[in-house]
N, CA, C and O atoms as a CHARMM CRD file, in Angstrom:
* protein
*
  300
    1    1 MET  N      0.82000  -1.21000   0.04000 PROA 1      0.00000
    2    1 MET  CA    -0.00600  -0.02200  -0.01800 PROA 1      0.00000
    3    1 MET  C      0.89100   1.21600   0.01400 PROA 1      0.00000
    4    1 MET  O      1.95100   1.24100   0.64000 PROA 1      0.00000
    5    2 THR  N      0.41200   2.23200  -0.68800 PROA 2      0.00000
    6    2 THR  CA     1.12300   3.54500  -0.74400 PROA 2      0.00000
    7    2 THR  C      0.25400   4.50200   0.05900 PROA 2      0.00000
    8    2 THR  O     -0.91100   4.71300  -0.27800 PROA 2      0.00000
    9    3 PRO  N      0.80300   5.07600   1.10500 PROA 3      0.00000
   10    3 PRO  CA     0.00400   6.08200   1.88400 PROA 3      0.00000
   11    3 PRO  C     -0.38000   7.27500   1.11200 PROA 3      0.00000
   12    3 PRO  O      0.42500   7.80100   0.34400 PROA 3      0.00000
   13    4 VAL  N     -1.58900   7.73000   1.28300 PROA 4      0.00000
   14    4 VAL  CA    -2.07200   8.95200   0.68400 PROA 4      0.00000
   15    4 VAL  C     -2.00700  10.11400   1.59700 PROA 4      0.00000
   16    4 VAL  O     -2.07000  11.26300   1.15900 PROA 4      0.00000
   17    5 ALA  N     -1.87600   9.83400   2.90500 PROA 5      0.00000
   18    5 ALA  CA    -1.69000  10.90900   3.88100 PROA 5      0.00000
   19    5 ALA  C     -1.12600  10.25600   5.15600 PROA 5      0.00000
   20    5 ALA  O     -1.37400   9.08100   5.42600 PROA 5      0.00000
   21    6 GLU  N     -0.38900  11.01600   5.90400 PROA 6      0.00000
   22    6 GLU  CA     0.12900  10.53000   7.17100 PROA 6      0.00000
   23    6 GLU  C      0.10200  11.68000   8.22300 PROA 6      0.00000
   24    6 GLU  O      0.55800  12.79000   7.94600 PROA 6      0.00000
   25    7 VAL  N     -0.40900  11.40600   9.36000 PROA 7      0.00000
   26    7 VAL  CA    -0.42400  12.36600  10.48800 PROA 7      0.00000
   27    7 VAL  C      0.03800  11.67600  11.73400 PROA 7      0.00000
   28    7 VAL  O     -0.01900  10.45300  11.86300 PROA 7      0.00000
   29    8 THR  N      0.48100  12.46500  12.61800 PROA 8      0.00000
   30    8 THR  CA     0.89200  11.97300  13.94700 PROA 8      0.00000
   31    8 THR  C     -0.09200  12.68600  15.00500 PROA 8      0.00000
   32    8 THR  O     -0.36200  13.88400  14.93000 PROA 8      0.00000
   33    9 THR  N     -0.53900  11.92800  15.88100 PROA 9      0.00000
   34    9 THR  CA    -1.46600  12.41100  16.83200 PROA 9      0.00000
   35    9 THR  C     -0.82800  13.47800  17.80300 PROA 9      0.00000
   36    9 THR  O      0.36900  13.46400  18.09000 PROA 9      0.00000
   37   10 GLY  N     -1.67300  14.34500  18.25500 PROA 10     0.00000
   38   10 GLY  CA    -1.16700  15.32300  19.28300 PROA 10     0.00000
   39   10 GLY  C     -1.08600  14.63400  20.63300 PROA 10     0.00000
   40   10 GLY  O     -1.42100  13.45900  20.78300 PROA 10     0.00000
   41   11 ARG  N     -0.65000  15.37300  21.56900 PROA 11     0.00000
   42   11 ARG  CA    -0.46300  14.83200  22.98100 PROA 11     0.00000
   43   11 ARG  C     -1.78700  14.27900  23.53600 PROA 11     0.00000
   44   11 ARG  O     -1.78100  13.37200  24.36800 PROA 11     0.00000
   45   12 ASP  N     -2.94900  14.84500  23.05800 PROA 12     0.00000
   46   12 ASP  CA    -4.26900  14.39800  23.52500 PROA 12     0.00000
   47   12 ASP  C     -4.85300  13.28400  22.63700 PROA 12     0.00000
   48   12 ASP  O     -5.98200  12.85000  22.87000 PROA 12     0.00000
   49   13 GLY  N     -4.08000  12.79800  21.58800 PROA 13     0.00000
   50   13 GLY  CA    -4.56000  11.79000  20.68700 PROA 13     0.00000
   51   13 GLY  C     -5.31900  12.29200  19.50900 PROA 13     0.00000
   52   13 GLY  O     -5.77600  11.49000  18.69400 PROA 13     0.00000
   53   14 SER  N     -5.48200  13.61500  19.37300 PROA 14     0.00000
   54   14 SER  CA    -6.25900  14.18000  18.26300 PROA 14     0.00000
   55   14 SER  C     -5.43500  14.16900  16.97800 PROA 14     0.00000
   56   14 SER  O     -4.20800  14.25400  17.02200 PROA 14     0.00000
   57   15 PHE  N     -6.11600  14.06500  15.82600 PROA 15     0.00000
   58   15 PHE  CA    -5.45300  14.17600  14.58900 PROA 15     0.00000
   59   15 PHE  C     -6.47500  14.68000  13.54600 PROA 15     0.00000
   60   15 PHE  O     -7.68900  14.62600  13.74700 PROA 15     0.00000
   61   16 GLN  N     -5.91700  15.17400  12.42400 PROA 16     0.00000
   62   16 GLN  CA    -6.83400  15.65000  11.33300 PROA 16     0.00000
   63   16 GLN  C     -6.16500  15.48800  10.00200 PROA 16     0.00000
   64   16 GLN  O     -5.00500  15.85100   9.80700 PROA 16     0.00000
   65   17 PHE  N     -6.94000  14.92200   9.07300 PROA 17     0.00000
   66   17 PHE  CA    -6.45500  14.80800   7.69100 PROA 17     0.00000
   67   17 PHE  C     -7.01200  16.04400   6.94100 PROA 17     0.00000
   68   17 PHE  O     -8.14900  16.44100   7.19800 PROA 17     0.00000
   69   18 LYS  N     -6.26800  16.63400   6.05800 PROA 18     0.00000
   70   18 LYS  CA    -6.69500  17.78800   5.38800 PROA 18     0.00000
   71   18 LYS  C     -7.32300  17.47800   4.03000 PROA 18     0.00000
   72   18 LYS  O     -6.70400  16.83800   3.17900 PROA 18     0.00000
   73   19 LYS  N     -8.55200  17.93600   3.83900 PROA 19     0.00000
   74   19 LYS  CA    -9.30500  17.75300   2.63600 PROA 19     0.00000
   75   19 LYS  C     -9.23800  16.34900   1.92100 PROA 19     0.00000
   76   19 LYS  O     -8.76800  16.23100   0.79000 PROA 19     0.00000
   77   20 PRO  N     -9.72900  15.30900   2.64200 PROA 20     0.00000
   78   20 PRO  CA    -9.71900  14.00600   2.04100 PROA 20     0.00000
   79   20 PRO  C    -10.74300  13.89700   0.92200 PROA 20     0.00000
   80   20 PRO  O    -11.81200  14.50000   1.02000 PROA 20     0.00000
   81   21 SER  N    -10.44900  13.14100  -0.15000 PROA 21     0.00000
   82   21 SER  CA   -11.38900  12.86900  -1.14900 PROA 21     0.00000
   83   21 SER  C    -12.27200  11.74100  -0.77600 PROA 21     0.00000
   84   21 SER  O    -11.84600  10.85100  -0.04000 PROA 21     0.00000
   85   22 PRO  N    -13.52100  11.72500  -1.25900 PROA 22     0.00000
   86   22 PRO  CA   -14.43300  10.62800  -0.90000 PROA 22     0.00000
   87   22 PRO  C    -13.80300   9.27700  -1.37500 PROA 22     0.00000
   88   22 PRO  O    -13.12300   9.23000  -2.40000 PROA 22     0.00000
   89   23 GLY  N    -14.03500   8.24800  -0.64900 PROA 23     0.00000
   90   23 GLY  CA   -13.55700   6.87600  -1.01400 PROA 23     0.00000
   91   23 GLY  C    -13.24400   6.04000   0.15700 PROA 23     0.00000
   92   23 GLY  O    -13.47600   6.42200   1.30400 PROA 23     0.00000
   93   24 ASP  N    -12.70400   4.87000  -0.13600 PROA 24     0.00000
   94   24 ASP  CA   -12.31600   3.85200   0.90100 PROA 24     0.00000
   95   24 ASP  C    -10.88000   4.09100   1.29300 PROA 24     0.00000
   96   24 ASP  O    -10.05300   4.32300   0.41100 PROA 24     0.00000
   97   25 TYR  N    -10.54500   4.04900   2.52000 PROA 25     0.00000
   98   25 TYR  CA    -9.22100   4.23000   3.05500 PROA 25     0.00000
   99   25 TYR  C     -8.90900   3.20400   4.12900 PROA 25     0.00000
  100   25 TYR  O     -9.84000   2.69400   4.75300 PROA 25     0.00000
  101   26 TRP  N     -7.67800   2.88200   4.37100 PROA 26     0.00000
  102   26 TRP  CA    -7.22300   2.11600   5.49500 PROA 26     0.00000
  103   26 TRP  C     -6.65500   3.05900   6.46000 PROA 26     0.00000
  104   26 TRP  O     -5.72600   3.79700   6.13300 PROA 26     0.00000
  105   27 LEU  N     -7.18300   3.07100   7.66900 PROA 27     0.00000
  106   27 LEU  CA    -6.65400   3.88100   8.77100 PROA 27     0.00000
  107   27 LEU  C     -5.71400   2.84700   9.49200 PROA 27     0.00000
  108   27 LEU  O     -6.12500   1.76500   9.90900 PROA 27     0.00000
  109   28 VAL  N     -4.39700   3.28500   9.60300 PROA 28     0.00000
  110   28 VAL  CA    -3.40800   2.40100  10.18000 PROA 28     0.00000
  111   28 VAL  C     -2.81700   3.11600  11.38500 PROA 28     0.00000
  112   28 VAL  O     -2.29600   4.22500  11.26300 PROA 28     0.00000
  113   29 ALA  N     -2.89500   2.49800  12.51700 PROA 29     0.00000
  114   29 ALA  CA    -2.33100   3.01400  13.72500 PROA 29     0.00000
  115   29 ALA  C     -1.10400   2.16700  14.07900 PROA 29     0.00000
  116   29 ALA  O     -1.19100   0.94300  14.17500 PROA 29     0.00000
  117   30 ALA  N      0.03400   2.83200  14.27100 PROA 30     0.00000
  118   30 ALA  CA     1.27400   2.13400  14.66300 PROA 30     0.00000
  119   30 ALA  C      1.40800   2.38400  16.16400 PROA 30     0.00000
  120   30 ALA  O      1.59200   3.52500  16.58700 PROA 30     0.00000
  121   31 ILE  N      1.31900   1.35500  16.94600 PROA 31     0.00000
  122   31 ILE  CA     1.46900   1.44000  18.35600 PROA 31     0.00000
  123   31 ILE  C      2.50900   0.46200  18.88300 PROA 31     0.00000
  124   31 ILE  O      2.37100  -0.75100  18.72100 PROA 31     0.00000
  125   32 ASP  N      3.54900   0.99200  19.51300 PROA 32     0.00000
  126   32 ASP  CA     4.58800   0.20200  20.03300 PROA 32     0.00000
  127   32 ASP  C      5.15300  -0.81500  18.93100 PROA 32     0.00000
  128   32 ASP  O      5.38300  -1.98800  19.22200 PROA 32     0.00000
  129   33 GLY  N      5.34800  -0.33200  17.73700 PROA 33     0.00000
  130   33 GLY  CA     5.92600  -1.19100  16.70800 PROA 33     0.00000
  131   33 GLY  C      4.96300  -2.12100  15.99900 PROA 33     0.00000
  132   33 GLY  O      5.38100  -2.80400  15.06300 PROA 33     0.00000
  133   34 THR  N      3.66200  -2.19100  16.39900 PROA 34     0.00000
  134   34 THR  CA     2.67600  -3.02000  15.76100 PROA 34     0.00000
  135   34 THR  C      1.70500  -2.15100  15.03700 PROA 34     0.00000
  136   34 THR  O      1.27700  -1.11500  15.54700 PROA 34     0.00000
  137   35 GLU  N      1.34300  -2.57800  13.81600 PROA 35     0.00000
  138   35 GLU  CA     0.34600  -1.87000  13.05000 PROA 35     0.00000
  139   35 GLU  C     -1.04400  -2.44800  13.17000 PROA 35     0.00000
  140   35 GLU  O     -1.22700  -3.66300  13.10300 PROA 35     0.00000
  141   36 TYR  N     -2.00400  -1.59900  13.34400 PROA 36     0.00000
  142   36 TYR  CA    -3.43800  -2.03800  13.44200 PROA 36     0.00000
  143   36 TYR  C     -4.18500  -1.28200  12.29500 PROA 36     0.00000
  144   36 TYR  O     -3.97500  -0.08800  12.08500 PROA 36     0.00000
  145   37 LYS  N     -5.03900  -2.00400  11.58400 PROA 37     0.00000
  146   37 LYS  CA    -5.71600  -1.41300  10.41400 PROA 37     0.00000
  147   37 LYS  C     -7.21000  -1.47300  10.58400 PROA 37     0.00000
  148   37 LYS  O     -7.75800  -2.38200  11.20800 PROA 37     0.00000
  149   38 LEU  N     -7.86700  -0.45500   9.99900 PROA 38     0.00000
  150   38 LEU  CA    -9.31500  -0.35800   9.98400 PROA 38     0.00000
  151   38 LEU  C     -9.73400   0.28900   8.67500 PROA 38     0.00000
  152   38 LEU  O     -9.25400   1.36800   8.32500 PROA 38     0.00000
  153   39 LEU  N    -10.65400  -0.39100   7.93600 PROA 39     0.00000
  154   39 LEU  CA   -11.13900   0.13800   6.71300 PROA 39     0.00000
  155   39 LEU  C    -12.17400   1.27800   7.00000 PROA 39     0.00000
  156   39 LEU  O    -13.11300   1.10100   7.77700 PROA 39     0.00000
  157   40 ILE  N    -11.96500   2.42100   6.35600 PROA 40     0.00000
  158   40 ILE  CA   -12.87600   3.57800   6.59800 PROA 40     0.00000
  159   40 ILE  C    -13.42400   3.98400   5.22800 PROA 40     0.00000
  160   40 ILE  O    -12.67900   4.13900   4.26100 PROA 40     0.00000
  161   41 ARG  N    -14.71200   4.14700   5.17900 PROA 41     0.00000
  162   41 ARG  CA   -15.40600   4.68200   3.94500 PROA 41     0.00000
  163   41 ARG  C    -15.76600   6.11100   4.24200 PROA 41     0.00000
  164   41 ARG  O    -16.60300   6.38800   5.10200 PROA 41     0.00000
  165   42 TYR  N    -15.13500   7.02200   3.53000 PROA 42     0.00000
  166   42 TYR  CA   -15.32300   8.44900   3.70800 PROA 42     0.00000
  167   42 TYR  C    -16.26900   8.99600   2.66700 PROA 42     0.00000
  168   42 TYR  O    -15.93400   9.05100   1.48400 PROA 42     0.00000
  169   43 GLN  N    -17.44000   9.39800   3.09300 PROA 43     0.00000
  170   43 GLN  CA   -18.42300   9.96000   2.19400 PROA 43     0.00000
  171   43 GLN  C    -18.98100  11.23600   2.87000 PROA 43     0.00000
  172   43 GLN  O    -19.84400  11.17500   3.74600 PROA 43     0.00000
  173   44 PRO  N    -18.46000  12.36200   2.43300 PROA 44     0.00000
  174   44 PRO  CA   -18.83200  13.64700   3.16500 PROA 44     0.00000
  175   44 PRO  C    -20.33000  13.82500   2.88600 PROA 44     0.00000
  176   44 PRO  O    -20.85600  13.51300   1.81800 PROA 44     0.00000
  177   45 GLY  N    -20.97100  14.35500   3.93800 PROA 45     0.00000
  178   45 GLY  CA   -22.40400  14.71700   3.85200 PROA 45     0.00000
  179   45 GLY  C    -22.64200  16.09100   3.49000 PROA 45     0.00000
  180   45 GLY  O    -21.74100  16.92600   3.58200 PROA 45     0.00000
  181   46 LYS  N    -23.86200  16.39400   3.06300 PROA 46     0.00000
  182   46 LYS  CA   -24.15100  17.79600   2.67000 PROA 46     0.00000
  183   46 LYS  C    -24.27200  18.72100   3.80200 PROA 46     0.00000
  184   46 LYS  O    -24.00600  19.91600   3.67300 PROA 46     0.00000
  185   47 LYS  N    -24.69500  18.16400   4.99500 PROA 47     0.00000
  186   47 LYS  CA   -24.96600  18.99500   6.12600 PROA 47     0.00000
  187   47 LYS  C    -23.81600  19.05500   7.18200 PROA 47     0.00000
  188   47 LYS  O    -23.82700  19.88700   8.09000 PROA 47     0.00000
  189   48 THR  N    -22.87000  18.17600   7.02600 PROA 48     0.00000
  190   48 THR  CA   -21.85100  18.11600   8.05200 PROA 48     0.00000
  191   48 THR  C    -20.49300  17.93800   7.36100 PROA 48     0.00000
  192   48 THR  O    -20.39600  17.35300   6.28300 PROA 48     0.00000
  193   49 ASP  N    -19.46800  18.45100   8.00300 PROA 49     0.00000
  194   49 ASP  CA   -18.09600  18.22100   7.62500 PROA 49     0.00000
  195   49 ASP  C    -17.37500  17.71700   8.81400 PROA 49     0.00000
  196   49 ASP  O    -16.62900  18.47000   9.43900 PROA 49     0.00000
  197   50 ALA  N    -17.57200  16.38500   9.18800 PROA 50     0.00000
  198   50 ALA  CA   -17.06300  15.79800  10.35200 PROA 50     0.00000
  199   50 ALA  C    -15.50100  15.85400  10.36300 PROA 50     0.00000
  200   50 ALA  O    -14.86500  15.66800   9.32600 PROA 50     0.00000
  201   51 LYS  N    -14.92600  16.10300  11.50800 PROA 51     0.00000
  202   51 LYS  CA   -13.55400  16.18700  11.71900 PROA 51     0.00000
  203   51 LYS  C    -13.08200  14.90400  12.42300 PROA 51     0.00000
  204   51 LYS  O    -13.82100  14.32500  13.21900 PROA 51     0.00000
  205   52 CYS  N    -11.84600  14.46300  12.12600 PROA 52     0.00000
  206   52 CYS  CA   -11.35400  13.22500  12.72100 PROA 52     0.00000
  207   52 CYS  C    -11.47500  13.20900  14.18200 PROA 52     0.00000
  208   52 CYS  O    -11.71500  12.16100  14.78200 PROA 52     0.00000
  209   53 ALA  N    -11.30400  14.43500  14.82600 PROA 53     0.00000
  210   53 ALA  CA   -11.42300  14.48900  16.31100 PROA 53     0.00000
  211   53 ALA  C    -12.76200  14.15500  16.80900 PROA 53     0.00000
  212   53 ALA  O    -12.89700  13.92700  18.01100 PROA 53     0.00000
  213   54 GLU  N    -13.83600  14.09900  15.96100 PROA 54     0.00000
  214   54 GLU  CA   -15.15700  13.80000  16.40100 PROA 54     0.00000
  215   54 GLU  C    -15.42800  12.27200  16.48100 PROA 54     0.00000
  216   54 GLU  O    -16.50900  11.82900  16.87000 PROA 54     0.00000
  217   55 PHE  N    -14.44000  11.53000  16.11000 PROA 55     0.00000
  218   55 PHE  CA   -14.56800  10.07000  16.09200 PROA 55     0.00000
  219   55 PHE  C    -13.67200   9.45200  17.20900 PROA 55     0.00000
  220   55 PHE  O    -12.56900   9.94400  17.44800 PROA 55     0.00000
  221   56 GLN  N    -14.12600   8.42400  17.86200 PROA 56     0.00000
  222   56 GLN  CA   -13.26100   7.72300  18.81700 PROA 56     0.00000
  223   56 GLN  C    -12.99100   6.32300  18.31900 PROA 56     0.00000
  224   56 GLN  O    -13.89300   5.61500  17.87100 PROA 56     0.00000
  225   57 TYR  N    -11.72400   5.93600  18.40700 PROA 57     0.00000
  226   57 TYR  CA   -11.32300   4.61200  18.00700 PROA 57     0.00000
  227   57 TYR  C    -10.83000   3.90900  19.21900 PROA 57     0.00000
  228   57 TYR  O    -10.39600   4.52700  20.19100 PROA 57     0.00000
  229   58 ALA  N    -10.90100   2.58100  19.15500 PROA 58     0.00000
  230   58 ALA  CA   -10.47000   1.77400  20.30900 PROA 58     0.00000
  231   58 ALA  C     -9.66700   0.57200  19.78600 PROA 58     0.00000
  232   58 ALA  O     -9.94100   0.04600  18.70800 PROA 58     0.00000
  233   59 LEU  N     -8.68000   0.15800  20.57100 PROA 59     0.00000
  234   59 LEU  CA    -7.93600  -1.01200  20.31600 PROA 59     0.00000
  235   59 LEU  C     -8.28900  -2.01500  21.37600 PROA 59     0.00000
  236   59 LEU  O     -7.97100  -1.83800  22.55300 PROA 59     0.00000
  237   60 GLU  N     -8.95900  -3.08700  20.94700 PROA 60     0.00000
  238   60 GLU  CA    -9.35900  -4.16600  21.93700 PROA 60     0.00000
  239   60 GLU  C     -9.07800  -5.51000  21.33600 PROA 60     0.00000
  240   60 GLU  O     -9.42500  -5.82500  20.19700 PROA 60     0.00000
  241   61 LYS  N     -8.41300  -6.30000  22.18700 PROA 61     0.00000
  242   61 LYS  CA    -8.11400  -7.67700  21.74900 PROA 61     0.00000
  243   61 LYS  C     -7.33600  -7.71400  20.40000 PROA 61     0.00000
  244   61 LYS  O     -7.55900  -8.59100  19.56600 PROA 61     0.00000
  245   62 GLY  N     -6.46400  -6.78300  20.23000 PROA 62     0.00000
  246   62 GLY  CA    -5.62800  -6.71700  19.04000 PROA 62     0.00000
  247   62 GLY  C     -6.31600  -6.19200  17.74900 PROA 62     0.00000
  248   62 GLY  O     -5.77600  -6.34600  16.65400 PROA 62     0.00000
  249   63 LYS  N     -7.50400  -5.57500  17.89100 PROA 63     0.00000
  250   63 LYS  CA    -8.26500  -5.08400  16.79600 PROA 63     0.00000
  251   63 LYS  C     -8.57900  -3.63500  16.96700 PROA 63     0.00000
  252   63 LYS  O     -8.90100  -3.20500  18.07500 PROA 63     0.00000
  253   64 LEU  N     -8.49800  -2.85500  15.90900 PROA 64     0.00000
  254   64 LEU  CA    -8.77300  -1.47000  15.95900 PROA 64     0.00000
  255   64 LEU  C    -10.21200  -1.29400  15.36600 PROA 64     0.00000
  256   64 LEU  O    -10.52900  -1.86100  14.32000 PROA 64     0.00000
  257   65 TYR  N    -11.05800  -0.50800  16.05300 PROA 65     0.00000
  258   65 TYR  CA   -12.42600  -0.31800  15.57900 PROA 65     0.00000
  259   65 TYR  C    -12.92600   1.06400  15.95600 PROA 65     0.00000
  260   65 TYR  O    -12.41700   1.68500  16.88900 PROA 65     0.00000
  261   66 LEU  N    -13.95100   1.55300  15.20900 PROA 66     0.00000
  262   66 LEU  CA   -14.59200   2.81000  15.47700 PROA 66     0.00000
  263   66 LEU  C    -15.53000   2.52100  16.70600 PROA 66     0.00000
  264   66 LEU  O    -16.40300   1.65300  16.66100 PROA 66     0.00000
  265   67 ARG  N    -15.30100   3.27300  17.75900 PROA 67     0.00000
  266   67 ARG  CA   -16.06800   3.10200  18.99100 PROA 67     0.00000
  267   67 ARG  C    -17.32200   3.92900  18.93500 PROA 67     0.00000
  268   67 ARG  O    -18.40600   3.39500  19.17300 PROA 67     0.00000
  269   68 ASN  N    -17.23000   5.27400  18.61600 PROA 68     0.00000
  270   68 ASN  CA   -18.41900   6.05400  18.40800 PROA 68     0.00000
  271   68 ASN  C    -18.06100   7.39300  17.82200 PROA 68     0.00000
  272   68 ASN  O    -16.88300   7.71500  17.66500 PROA 68     0.00000
  273   69 SER  N    -19.02100   8.14000  17.51200 PROA 69     0.00000
  274   69 SER  CA   -18.84100   9.42400  16.83200 PROA 69     0.00000
  275   69 SER  C    -19.77600  10.45700  17.49800 PROA 69     0.00000
  276   69 SER  O    -20.88900  10.10800  17.89500 PROA 69     0.00000
  277   70 THR  N    -19.32700  11.73900  17.62500 PROA 70     0.00000
  278   70 THR  CA   -20.26100  12.71200  18.18100 PROA 70     0.00000
  279   70 THR  C    -21.15800  13.16600  17.08200 PROA 70     0.00000
  280   70 THR  O    -22.04700  13.97100  17.36000 PROA 70     0.00000
  281   71 THR  N    -21.01600  12.72600  15.85000 PROA 71     0.00000
  282   71 THR  CA   -21.90500  13.18700  14.77100 PROA 71     0.00000
  283   71 THR  C    -22.99300  12.13100  14.46600 PROA 71     0.00000
  284   71 THR  O    -23.88200  12.38700  13.65400 PROA 71     0.00000
  285   72 GLY  N    -22.92900  10.97200  15.09800 PROA 72     0.00000
  286   72 GLY  CA   -23.90600   9.91800  14.86700 PROA 72     0.00000
  287   72 GLY  C    -23.40200   8.58200  15.31000 PROA 72     0.00000
  288   72 GLY  O    -22.29500   8.49100  15.84000 PROA 72     0.00000
  289   73 PRO  N    -24.16800   7.54000  15.11500 PROA 73     0.00000
  290   73 PRO  CA   -23.83000   6.18200  15.55200 PROA 73     0.00000
  291   73 PRO  C    -22.67000   5.59400  14.74600 PROA 73     0.00000
  292   73 PRO  O    -22.49700   5.95600  13.58200 PROA 73     0.00000
  293   74 ALA  N    -21.88700   4.71300  15.32300 PROA 74     0.00000
  294   74 ALA  CA   -20.81600   4.01600  14.63900 PROA 74     0.00000
  295   74 ALA  C    -21.44000   3.06900  13.63600 PROA 74     0.00000
  296   74 ALA  O    -22.51200   2.51500  13.87800 PROA 74     0.00000
  297   75 ARG  N    -20.78800   2.88700  12.54200 PROA 75     0.00000
  298   75 ARG  CA   -21.17200   1.95000  11.43700 PROA 75     0.00000
  299   75 ARG  C    -20.21500   0.97100  11.15500 PROA 75     0.00000
  300   75 ARG  O    -20.42200   0.14400  10.26600 PROA 75     0.00000
């Protein structure tokens, strides 16, 4: 895979990708030398422009998943 964007989280864990195009992406988190991947489908809505900081991700039992969103339910 070739990365289309890369960001490092802030001290509080927040991050933001600048102007992503609609489509499917792999969100990869590198934690202590191990990579965890989560498929993300980005489809911007007409009424909202959700920011990465509005989503919460969790790592449980070796899997990364979307825990919840302040903009609506996890999918």
